[in-house]
C-alpha positions as CSV (number, residue, x, y, z in Angstrom):
1,X,0.0,0.0,0.1
2,X,1.1,3.4,-0.8
3,X,2.5,5.7,1.8
4,X,2.5,9.4,1.5
5,X,4.5,11.5,4.0
6,X,3.6,15.3,4.0
7,X,7.0,16.9,4.9
8,X,5.8,20.5,4.6
9,X,2.4,22.2,3.9
10,X,2.7,25.9,3.4
11,X,-1.2,26.2,3.4
12,X,-0.7,26.1,7.1
13,X,0.7,29.4,7.2
14,X,-2.9,30.7,6.6
15,X,-2.0,33.7,4.4
16,X,-3.2,32.0,1.2
17,X,-0.4,33.4,-0.8
18,X,1.6,30.0,-0.9
19,X,-0.1,26.6,-0.5
20,X,3.0,24.8,-1.9
21,X,3.7,21.3,-0.2
22,X,6.8,19.0,-0.1
23,X,6.1,15.3,0.3
24,X,7.3,11.8,-0.4
25,X,5.4,8.7,-2.0
26,X,6.6,5.3,-0.9
27,X,5.7,2.7,-3.4
28,X,6.7,-0.9,-4.1
29,X,9.4,0.3,-6.7
30,X,10.7,3.2,-4.9
31,X,10.2,6.6,-3.4
32,X,8.8,9.6,-5.3
33,X,9.6,13.1,-4.2
34,X,6.9,15.5,-4.6
35,X,6.1,17.9,-6.2
36,X,6.7,15.6,-9.2
37,X,6.3,15.7,-13.1
38,X,5.9,12.3,-14.6
39,X,6.9,11.9,-18.2
40,X,4.3,10.1,-20.3
41,X,5.2,6.7,-21.8
42,X,1.9,5.7,-23.5
43,X,2.9,2.5,-25.0
44,X,5.4,1.6,-22.2
45,X,8.2,3.9,-23.6
46,X,8.7,7.6,-23.5
47,X,9.2,8.3,-27.2
48,X,12.6,8.9,-28.4
49,X,14.5,8.1,-25.2
50,X,15.7,5.0,-23.2
51,X,15.5,4.2,-19.5
52,X,19.2,5.4,-19.2
53,X,18.2,8.8,-20.8
54,X,15.3,8.9,-18.3
55,X,17.5,8.4,-15.4
56,X,19.9,11.1,-16.6
57,X,17.0,13.6,-16.8
58,X,16.0,12.7,-13.3
59,X,12.6,10.8,-13.9
60,X,11.3,9.2,-10.6
61,X,8.0,7.8,-12.1
62,X,6.7,7.4,-15.6
63,X,3.2,6.8,-16.9
64,X,1.8,4.0,-19.0
65,X,-1.8,4.0,-20.7
66,X,-4.1,1.3,-20.0
67,X,-6.2,1.9,-23.2
68,X,-3.2,1.8,-25.7
69,X,-1.4,-1.1,-23.9
70,X,-4.7,-3.1,-23.8
71,X,-4.9,-2.9,-27.6
72,X,-1.2,-3.2,-28.3
73,X,0.8,-5.4,-27.4
74,X,-2.4,-6.7,-25.3
75,X,-2.8,-7.6,-21.7
76,X,-2.0,-11.2,-22.3
77,X,1.4,-10.4,-23.7
78,X,2.3,-8.1,-20.7
79,X,1.0,-10.8,-18.1
80,X,3.2,-13.5,-19.8
81,X,6.1,-11.1,-19.6
82,X,5.4,-10.8,-15.8
83,X,4.0,-7.2,-15.7
84,X,4.7,-3.8,-17.2
85,X,7.9,-3.3,-15.1
86,X,9.6,-6.5,-16.4
87,X,8.4,-5.9,-19.9
88,X,9.8,-2.5,-20.2
89,X,12.9,-3.0,-18.0
90,X,11.6,0.2,-15.9
91,X,12.5,-0.7,-12.2
92,X,11.2,2.6,-10.8
93,X,7.5,3.5,-10.0
94,X,4.9,3.7,-12.7
95,X,1.4,5.1,-13.1
96,X,-1.2,3.9,-15.5
97,X,-4.1,6.0,-16.7
98,X,-7.5,4.1,-16.9
99,X,-8.3,5.0,-20.5
100,X,-10.9,7.6,-19.6
101,X,-9.2,10.5,-21.3
102,X,-8.6,8.3,-24.4
103,X,-12.3,7.6,-24.6
104,X,-12.8,11.5,-24.3
105,X,-10.2,12.2,-27.2
106,X,-11.6,9.4,-29.3
107,X,-15.2,10.1,-28.6
108,X,-16.5,9.1,-32.2
109,X,-15.3,5.6,-31.4
110,X,-16.5,5.4,-27.9
111,X,-20.2,5.0,-26.4
112,X,-20.8,5.6,-22.7
113,X,-23.5,3.7,-20.8
114,X,-24.1,3.3,-17.1
115,X,-22.2,0.0,-17.3
116,X,-19.1,1.5,-18.8
117,X,-17.7,2.3,-22.2
118,X,-18.1,0.5,-25.4
119,X,-15.4,1.4,-28.0
120,X,-13.8,0.5,-31.3
121,X,-10.2,0.2,-31.6
122,X,-8.5,3.1,-33.4
123,X,-6.1,0.6,-34.9
124,X,-8.1,-2.0,-36.5
125,X,-11.9,-1.1,-35.7
126,X,-12.3,-4.2,-33.5
127,X,-15.1,-3.7,-30.6
128,X,-14.2,-3.9,-26.9
129,X,-15.9,-2.9,-23.6
130,X,-14.2,-1.3,-20.4
131,X,-16.3,-1.5,-17.2
132,X,-14.9,0.3,-14.2
133,X,-14.1,-3.2,-12.8
134,X,-12.3,-4.3,-15.9
135,X,-10.2,-1.0,-16.0
136,X,-8.9,-1.9,-12.7
137,X,-8.4,-5.5,-13.6
138,X,-6.3,-4.8,-16.6
139,X,-4.1,-2.3,-14.5
140,X,-3.7,-4.9,-11.7
141,X,-2.3,-7.1,-14.5
142,X,-0.1,-4.5,-15.7
143,X,1.3,-4.1,-12.2
144,X,1.6,-0.5,-12.1
145,X,2.3,1.0,-8.6
146,X,-0.6,3.8,-8.9
147,X,-3.7,2.9,-11.0
148,X,-6.5,5.4,-11.8
149,X,-10.3,4.8,-11.7
150,X,-12.2,4.8,-14.8
151,X,-13.9,8.3,-15.3
152,X,-15.9,10.2,-17.7
153,X,-13.9,13.2,-18.8
154,X,-16.3,15.9,-20.1
155,X,-14.7,18.5,-22.6
156,X,-15.3,22.1,-22.7
157,X,-17.7,23.8,-23.5
158,X,-20.4,21.6,-22.1
159,X,-23.7,22.2,-20.7
160,X,-24.4,21.9,-16.8
161,X,-26.4,18.8,-17.4
162,X,-23.6,17.2,-19.4
163,X,-21.1,17.9,-16.8
164,X,-23.5,16.6,-14.1
165,X,-24.1,13.3,-16.1
166,X,-20.3,12.8,-16.5
167,X,-19.9,13.4,-12.7
168,X,-22.5,11.0,-11.6
169,X,-21.1,8.2,-13.8
170,X,-17.6,9.0,-12.6
171,X,-18.7,8.7,-9.0
172,X,-20.7,5.5,-9.5
173,X,-17.7,3.9,-11.6
174,X,-15.3,5.0,-8.9
175,X,-17.2,2.9,-6.2
176,X,-17.5,-0.1,-8.4
177,X,-13.8,0.1,-9.2
178,X,-12.7,0.6,-5.5
179,X,-14.9,-2.2,-4.4
180,X,-13.6,-4.5,-7.3
181,X,-9.9,-3.4,-6.1
182,X,-10.6,-4.3,-2.4
183,X,-12.3,-7.5,-3.3
184,X,-9.2,-8.7,-5.2
185,X,-6.5,-7.8,-2.6
186,X,-6.1,-4.2,-2.7
187,X,-2.8,-4.7,-4.5
188,X,-0.9,-1.6,-5.8
189,X,-2.9,1.7,-5.4
190,X,-6.0,3.0,-6.8
191,X,-6.6,6.7,-7.1
192,X,-10.0,8.4,-7.4
193,X,-10.6,11.4,-10.0
194,X,-12.7,14.4,-9.3
195,X,-14.8,15.8,-12.2
196,X,-17.1,18.6,-12.5
197,X,-16.5,20.7,-15.5
198,X,-15.9,24.3,-15.1
199,X,-18.7,24.6,-12.6
200,X,-17.5,25.3,-9.0
201,X,-20.5,23.8,-7.3
202,X,-20.2,20.6,-9.4
203,X,-16.4,20.3,-8.7
204,X,-17.2,20.7,-4.8
205,X,-19.9,17.9,-5.2
206,X,-17.6,15.6,-7.1
207,X,-14.8,16.3,-4.5
208,X,-17.3,15.5,-1.7
209,X,-18.4,12.2,-3.3
210,X,-14.9,10.9,-4.4
211,X,-13.1,11.7,-1.2
212,X,-15.8,9.8,0.9
213,X,-14.2,6.7,-0.6
214,X,-11.0,5.7,1.0
215,X,-8.6,6.0,-2.1
216,X,-4.9,6.2,-1.4
217,X,-4.7,9.4,-3.5
218,X,-6.9,11.7,-5.6
219,X,-6.6,13.4,-8.9
220,X,-8.3,16.2,-10.6
221,X,-9.5,15.3,-14.1
222,X,-11.3,17.3,-16.8
223,X,-8.9,20.2,-16.9
224,X,-6.9,21.3,-20.0
225,X,-9.6,20.2,-22.3
226,X,-10.1,23.1,-24.0
227,X,-10.9,25.8,-21.4
228,X,-9.0,29.2,-21.1
229,X,-5.9,29.0,-18.8
230,X,-7.5,31.5,-16.3
231,X,-10.5,29.3,-16.0
232,X,-8.3,26.2,-15.5
233,X,-6.5,27.9,-12.6
234,X,-9.8,29.0,-11.2
235,X,-11.0,25.4,-11.0
236,X,-7.7,24.0,-9.8
237,X,-7.6,26.7,-7.0
238,X,-11.2,25.9,-6.1
239,X,-10.7,22.1,-6.0
240,X,-7.5,21.4,-4.6
241,X,-8.3,22.5,-1.0
242,X,-11.1,20.2,-1.0
243,X,-8.8,17.1,-1.2
244,X,-7.4,15.5,1.6
245,X,-4.2,17.1,2.9
246,X,-2.6,13.8,3.9
247,X,-3.0,12.1,0.5
248,X,-1.2,12.9,-2.7
249,X,-3.1,15.5,-5.0
250,X,-2.6,15.0,-8.7
251,X,-3.8,17.2,-11.7
252,X,-4.2,15.2,-14.7
253,X,-2.7,16.1,-18.2
254,X,-1.1,19.6,-17.2
255,X,0.9,21.2,-18.7
256,X,3.3,23.9,-19.5
257,X,6.2,25.1,-17.2
258,X,4.0,28.2,-16.2
259,X,1.1,25.8,-15.3
260,X,3.4,23.7,-13.1
261,X,5.0,26.7,-11.3
262,X,1.4,28.2,-10.7
263,X,-0.2,24.9,-9.6
264,X,2.5,23.8,-7.4
265,X,1.9,27.1,-5.5
266,X,-1.7,26.1,-5.1
267,X,-0.9,22.9,-3.6
268,X,-0.7,20.2,-6.2
269,X,1.7,17.3,-5.8
270,X,1.8,15.3,-9.0
271,X,1.5,16.3,-12.8
272,X,1.8,14.5,-16.1
273,X,1.7,15.9,-19.7
274,X,2.9,14.9,-23.2
275,X,4.2,18.4,-24.0
276,X,7.9,17.9,-23.3
277,X,8.4,14.9,-25.5
278,X,5.7,15.8,-28.1
279,X,7.0,19.5,-28.5
280,X,10.6,18.3,-28.7
281,X,9.6,16.1,-31.7
282,X,8.1,19.3,-33.2
283,X,11.2,21.3,-32.8
284,X,9.9,23.5,-29.9
285,X,12.4,23.6,-26.9
286,X,11.9,24.8,-23.5
287,X,14.5,27.1,-21.6
288,X,14.5,29.3,-18.6
289,X,13.4,32.5,-20.5
290,X,10.6,30.7,-22.5
291,X,10.6,28.5,-25.7
292,X,12.6,28.5,-28.9
293,X,11.6,26.8,-32.2
294,X,14.8,25.2,-33.3
295,X,13.8,25.0,-37.1
296,X,13.8,28.9,-37.2
297,X,16.6,30.2,-39.5
298,X,18.1,32.5,-36.8
299,X,19.8,29.3,-35.3
300,X,21.4,28.2,-38.5
301,X,25.0,29.1,-37.1
302,X,24.2,29.6,-33.6
303,X,27.0,28.0,-31.5
304,X,25.0,28.2,-28.3
305,X,23.5,25.4,-26.5
306,X,19.6,25.5,-26.2
307,X,19.8,26.9,-22.7
308,X,23.2,28.2,-21.4
309,X,22.2,27.4,-17.9
310,X,21.1,23.9,-18.6
311,X,23.3,20.8,-17.7
312,X,21.6,18.1,-19.6
313,X,23.4,15.8,-22.1
314,X,22.3,17.8,-25.2
315,X,23.2,21.2,-23.9
316,X,26.6,19.9,-22.8
317,X,27.5,18.5,-26.1
318,X,25.5,20.2,-29.1
319,X,25.0,23.6,-30.4
320,X,21.5,25.2,-31.6
321,X,23.0,25.0,-35.2
322,X,23.6,21.3,-35.1
323,X,20.2,20.6,-33.5
324,X,18.5,22.6,-36.2
325,X,20.4,20.8,-38.9
326,X,19.3,17.5,-37.5
327,X,15.9,18.6,-37.2
328,X,15.6,20.2,-40.8
329,X,17.1,16.9,-42.2
330,X,14.6,14.7,-40.2
331,X,17.5,12.7,-38.6
332,X,16.3,10.4,-35.8
333,X,18.9,11.8,-33.5
334,X,17.0,14.9,-33.4
335,X,14.0,13.5,-31.7
336,X,16.1,11.8,-29.0
337,X,18.5,15.0,-28.3
338,X,15.5,17.4,-28.2
339,X,13.4,15.1,-25.7
340,X,16.4,14.5,-23.5
341,X,16.5,18.4,-23.1
342,X,12.9,19.0,-22.6
343,X,12.5,16.1,-20.1
344,X,15.6,17.4,-18.4
345,X,14.2,20.9,-18.3
346,X,10.8,19.9,-16.8
347,X,12.2,17.5,-14.2
348,X,15.0,20.0,-13.2
349,X,12.3,22.6,-12.7
350,X,10.4,20.5,-10.4
351,X,13.6,19.6,-8.4
352,X,14.2,23.5,-8.2
353,X,10.8,24.0,-6.8
354,X,11.3,21.2,-4.4
355,X,14.4,22.9,-3.0
356,X,12.7,26.2,-2.9
357,X,9.8,24.9,-0.8
358,X,12.2,23.2,1.4
359,X,14.1,26.5,2.0
360,X,10.8,28.4,2.5
361,X,11.5,30.4,-0.5
362,X,8.8,29.3,-3.0
363,X,7.1,32.7,-3.5
364,X,10.5,34.1,-4.4
365,X,11.0,31.3,-6.9
366,X,7.9,32.0,-8.6
367,X,8.6,35.6,-8.9
368,X,12.0,35.0,-10.4
369,X,10.6,32.3,-12.8
370,X,8.0,34.6,-14.4
371,X,10.2,37.6,-14.2
372,X,12.9,35.7,-16.5
373,X,10.2,35.4,-19.0
374,X,8.9,38.9,-19.1
375,X,12.5,40.3,-19.4
376,X,12.8,38.5,-22.9
């Protein structure tokens, strides 16, 4: 069973200016220091990089996706290979999503009922069904350290009735998934997910219902689904304090470096997003002053590293000019080197935030972070 030690909680100061938290999650595959960013390895690999690259970047925990792994290579293959950790040779903690977000993003292929989700494979059109129990069962076979309940992720915009329907199904499915998990030994750890769209009253209701179930941790879903950033912040700011302080708090699918720094200040412990790896493959690289697009002609003879204060493998060895050449030539090395940098940037940013919280300097860190961007 997961253990969460809350080392520091700045919301206890009571001034409301800083609610950042410092914690430690203990799993069967090791300790995760929070706040933490989790690189996304949808199919059992973070695209373009090896486990050694991930270790260099400072990854503590990565994600796998139940929907995609269920379809390919298939649960039977992973079970035969003794679980996802052994199959991927990743010996650190791993979290798996339930597939709820994929059903939202592939909505034309999915049909929601009270019983679960009927869907067609985006690969070959074959028909399948996920109940909340089946979603947990698959994740138990995968052997992830943290599993997610099956939820109904409602996009934005949506009517209050649509959001309420999704909320009600999410709560009912959470109870069913939790009961199945308990009845089958409560192995690994199952998190509940709060929904409620962009309506504060419904977010409050969902948080009340989901936290009434004794999950080891809680997530906020249904953010970064098309809403403006200020609305996303408003919903997160409203919902995070409604989650138990002594359990991990996870905002799913978010986001930019600016999002992470802002939401850590609101009291979030865990994040995931495809942005660092996906943007790397599209030539957008993160720096302490903002982003650069490496295909731009201005970098054709630029001898500098991507970020002159970065200590990643890419920045220590290669120039912007060379990285531009690789990208423009569609050399495979481009994807690896760009991804190493972006992941290192994200994970180093989280390490710096943990240090600032430990030293009681997080508000100053936030101020300096945003000022560096404004000065450019």
